[in-house]
C-alpha positions in Angstrom: 0.0 0.0 -0.1 1.2 3.6 -0.8 0.0 6.9 0.7 -2.0 7.4 -2.7 -4.4 4.4 -2.0 -8.4 4.6 -2.1 -8.3 5.9 1.7 -6.0 8.4 1.3 -5.3 12.0 -0.7 -2.0 13.0 -1.8 -0.4 13.2 1.7 2.8 13.0 3.1 2.5 9.9 5.5 4.2 6.7 5.1 3.2 3.1 5.9 4.8 1.9 9.1 6.2 -1.7 9.6 6.5 -1.5 13.2 3.5 0.5 14.8 3.2 0.7 18.9 3.8 -2.8 20.1 0.8 -2.7 22.5 -1.3 -1.2 20.0 -0.4 -4.0 17.2 -1.0 -6.9 20.0 -4.7 -5.2 20.7 -5.2 -5.2 16.9 -4.4 -8.9 16.9 -6.5 -9.8 20.1 -9.6 -7.9 18.6 -9.2 -9.9 15.1 -8.0 -6.6 13.5 -4.8 -7.7 12.4 -5.2 -6.3 9.0 -5.2 -3.1 10.1 -1.6 -3.0 11.6 -0.8 -2.8 7.7 -2.6 0.3 7.3 -0.9 2.1 10.1 0.7 5.6 8.9 3.4 7.7 10.4 3.4 11.0 9.7 6.0 14.0 10.1 7.1 15.1 13.5 5.8 18.5 12.5 2.3 17.3 12.3 1.0 18.8 15.4 -2.4 20.3 14.6 -5.2 18.5 13.0 -4.9 20.7 9.9 -1.2 19.3 9.5 -2.1 15.8 10.4 -4.9 15.8 7.8 -2.5 17.3 5.3 0.1 14.8 5.7 -2.3 12.0 5.4 -4.2 13.6 2.8 -7.9 13.9 4.2 -10.1 16.7 5.2 -9.6 18.0 8.9 -12.9 16.6 9.6 -11.7 13.0 9.0 -8.9 13.4 11.8 -10.6 11.6 14.6 -9.8 13.5 17.8 -9.2 11.3 20.9 -9.9 13.5 24.2 -9.2 12.3 27.7 -11.1 13.5 30.8 -11.9 13.0 34.3 -15.6 13.1 34.9 -16.1 12.8 39.0 -12.4 11.6 39.0 -13.1 8.8 36.5 -11.5 8.4 33.1 -13.6 9.3 29.9 -12.4 9.1 26.2 -14.2 11.5 24.0 -13.8 10.7 20.0 -14.9 13.5 17.8 -14.6 15.1 14.4 -11.2 17.1 14.1 -13.1 20.3 12.7 -15.3 20.4 16.0 -14.8 21.4 19.7 -15.9 19.1 22.6 -18.4 20.8 24.3 -17.4 20.3 27.9 -21.1 20.6 29.2 -22.4 18.7 27.1 -20.2 16.2 27.9 -20.9 16.6 31.8 -24.5 16.1 31.0 -24.2 13.2 29.0 -22.2 11.9 31.9 -24.2 12.7 34.7 -20.8 14.3 36.3 -21.0 16.9 38.8 -17.7 17.7 37.5 -15.6 17.2 34.3 -12.1 18.4 33.7 -9.2 17.5 31.4 -7.3 14.6 32.6 -4.1 14.8 33.7 -0.7 13.2 31.7 -0.8 10.7 34.9 -4.5 9.7 34.6 -4.4 9.2 30.8 -1.1 6.8 31.2 -2.5 4.7 34.0 -5.9 4.1 32.4 -4.9 3.6 28.8 -0.8 2.7 28.9 -0.3 5.5 26.4 0.7 9.0 26.9 -1.6 11.9 26.1 -1.9 13.0 22.3 -1.0 8.8 21.6 -4.6 7.3 23.0 -5.9 5.0 20.5 -9.6 4.5 20.4 -9.4 1.1 22.0 -6.8 -1.3 23.4 -6.1 0.4 26.7 -4.8 -0.8 29.9 -8.3 -0.8 31.9 -11.9 -0.2 30.6 -12.8 3.0 29.9 -16.1 4.6 29.1 -15.9 5.9 25.8 -18.1 8.7 23.9 -18.2 8.9 20.3 -19.6 12.1 19.0 -22.1 11.4 15.9 -20.1 13.9 14.0 -18.1 11.2 13.0 -20.8 9.2 11.2 -20.3 12.2 8.2 -17.5 10.0 6.8 -16.8 6.6 5.2 -13.3 6.8 6.8 -11.6 8.4 9.6 -8.1 8.6 10.8 -7.5 7.9 14.7 -4.3 7.4 16.8 -2.3 4.2 16.5 -0.8 4.5 19.8 1.8 7.0 19.3 1.7 11.1 18.8 2.6 10.6 15.1 1.0 7.4 14.1 -2.7 7.2 12.8 -4.9 4.1 11.4 -8.1 4.4 8.7 -11.3 2.9 10.0 -15.1 3.5 9.4 -16.6 5.2 11.9 -19.2 2.3 12.7 -16.6 -0.1 13.1 -14.6 2.1 15.4 -17.3 2.7 17.5 -18.1 -1.1 18.0 -14.3 -1.7 18.7 -13.9 1.0 21.2 -17.3 0.0 22.8 -18.0 3.4 22.7 -21.6 5.5 22.8 -22.9 7.4 20.3 -23.6 11.1 21.5 -23.9 14.6 20.6 -21.1 16.7 22.4 -19.3 18.7 19.8 -19.5 22.2 19.1 -18.8 23.7 15.8 -15.1 25.6 15.6 -16.3 29.1 15.1 
């Protein structure tokens, strides 16, 4: 596969032959070993959603953001498209939480086994509640983290939701 296959445009990403070992093992355990060959690495200069989308060759809305929160101290992962902001109050209400904060690096690492900015939608160290914003369903394919800050993989949103054990919700707010 090359970077101009049917799932990507003319990006600058490259196929990764050695994705994050923990994530590769999680894929195998889920019966998704074929996904390993679709993992892409983009340049370290791709720090924003727009830069990542350009490197992959997709629209920014096809980048699946993985945002980690603490709802009354419990870890929660929110997945949404790259063209939207998460509505913190919408998430708090969805969870019925008294308090919602951005999770610190320690909670992210302890709960998932991955560092901030590298959390994939599944394959975590512990069972985590996952909310998936309905905005992702507007695409045939989305690109999401593969366990490092510079690797992603493509998946259709419905499969991603199912594999993540996610709950479909409306928690995004458009970027102004």
